[in-house]
C-alpha positions in Angstrom: 136.0 29.1 112.1 134.0 28.1 109.1 135.0 25.0 107.3 133.1 25.7 104.1 135.0 28.8 103.2 136.7 28.9 99.8 139.6 31.2 99.3 140.3 32.5 95.8 143.5 30.8 94.9 144.9 30.3 91.4 146.1 26.7 91.6 147.2 26.6 87.9 149.4 29.6 88.2 150.9 28.2 91.4 151.7 24.8 89.8 153.3 26.6 86.8 155.5 28.6 89.1 156.5 25.6 91.1 157.4 23.6 88.0 159.4 26.6 86.7 161.5 26.6 89.9 162.4 22.9 89.7 159.6 21.0 91.3 158.0 18.1 89.5 154.3 18.3 88.5 153.4 15.8 91.2 155.2 17.7 93.9 153.5 21.0 92.8 150.1 19.4 92.8 150.6 18.0 96.3 151.8 21.4 97.5 148.6 23.0 95.9 146.3 20.5 97.5 147.9 20.9 101.0 147.9 24.6 100.7 144.3 24.7 99.6 143.3 22.5 102.6 145.1 24.9 105.0 143.6 28.0 103.5 140.1 26.4 103.6 140.3 25.3 107.2 142.7 27.6 109.0 141.8 31.1 107.9 139.1 33.2 109.5 136.7 35.0 107.2 135.0 38.3 107.7 131.9 36.4 108.7 133.8 34.5 111.3 135.2 37.8 112.7 131.8 39.5 112.7 130.3 36.4 114.5 133.1 36.5 117.1 132.5 40.3 117.7 128.8 39.7 118.3 129.7 36.9 120.7 132.1 39.2 122.6 129.4 41.9 122.8 126.9 39.4 124.1 129.3 38.2 126.8 130.1 41.8 127.8 126.4 42.5 128.3 126.2 39.3 130.4 129.1 40.4 132.5 127.5 43.9 133.1 124.2 42.2 134.1 126.1 39.9 136.5 127.8 43.0 138.0 124.5 44.7 138.6 123.0 41.6 140.1 126.0 41.1 142.4 125.8 44.7 143.7 122.0 44.3 144.3 122.7 41.1 146.2 125.4 42.7 148.4 123.1 45.7 149.3 120.1 43.5 150.1 122.4 41.2 152.3 123.8 44.2 154.1 120.3 45.5 154.8 119.2 42.1 156.1 122.2 41.9 158.4 121.6 45.4 159.8 117.9 44.5 160.4 119.0 41.3 162.2 121.4 43.3 164.4 118.7 45.9 165.2 116.2 43.1 166.1 118.7 41.5 168.4 119.4 44.8 170.1 115.7 45.4 170.7 115.2 41.9 172.1 118.3 41.9 174.3 119.6 45.5 174.7 123.3 45.7 175.2 124.6 45.8 178.8 125.9 49.3 179.6 129.6 49.4 180.0 130.7 50.3 183.5 133.8 52.4 183.5 135.4 52.5 187.0 136.7 55.8 188.2 140.2 56.8 187.2 142.8 56.0 189.7 145.8 58.1 190.4 148.8 56.0 189.5 151.5 58.4 190.9 153.1 58.1 194.3 152.0 60.7 196.8 154.3 63.7 197.0 156.6 63.8 200.0 155.9 66.5 202.5 157.8 69.7 201.9 160.9 70.2 203.9 160.7 73.4 205.9 163.8 75.5 206.2 165.4 75.9 209.7 164.6 79.1 211.4 167.4 81.2 212.6 167.8 81.7 216.3 167.6 79.5 219.4 165.7 76.3 219.2 163.2 75.9 222.0 162.2 72.5 223.1 158.6 71.8 223.0 156.7 72.0 226.3 155.8 68.9 228.1 
C-alpha cells in the first residue's frame, strides 16, 4: 500500500466534536493525530487496487504460460519414451510367448454300465 496517500479528513471538526462530548483538547488532538496516521498508512487507495489488479493479471498470464509449457514438456517426454521403447524393440525384439496346449483338467468319465440282458447267461468259451 502507498504510504504517501493523504485522505481528506477534517481534523478541526473532529476535535470540536470530541471536545463537545467531554474530551480535553489534548486528548482530541492525540486522537486526531493517531487516526490520521492510521488513515494514511492502512487504507488502500484506488491506485493501490489498480496496481494489484494489474499484478494479478500478470500472474495469471504467467500461470497460463507455465501450463502450456508443462503440457509441451509432457508431450515431448512421452514421444521420447515411445521412441526409446521402439528402438529397444528393434535392437532386441521381444521373445514370442509360448503358450502350452490346454490340458484337460477333468477326470476321465467312467465306462458306461451296460444293463443285464434277460435270459440265460452263457459262460464264455475257453
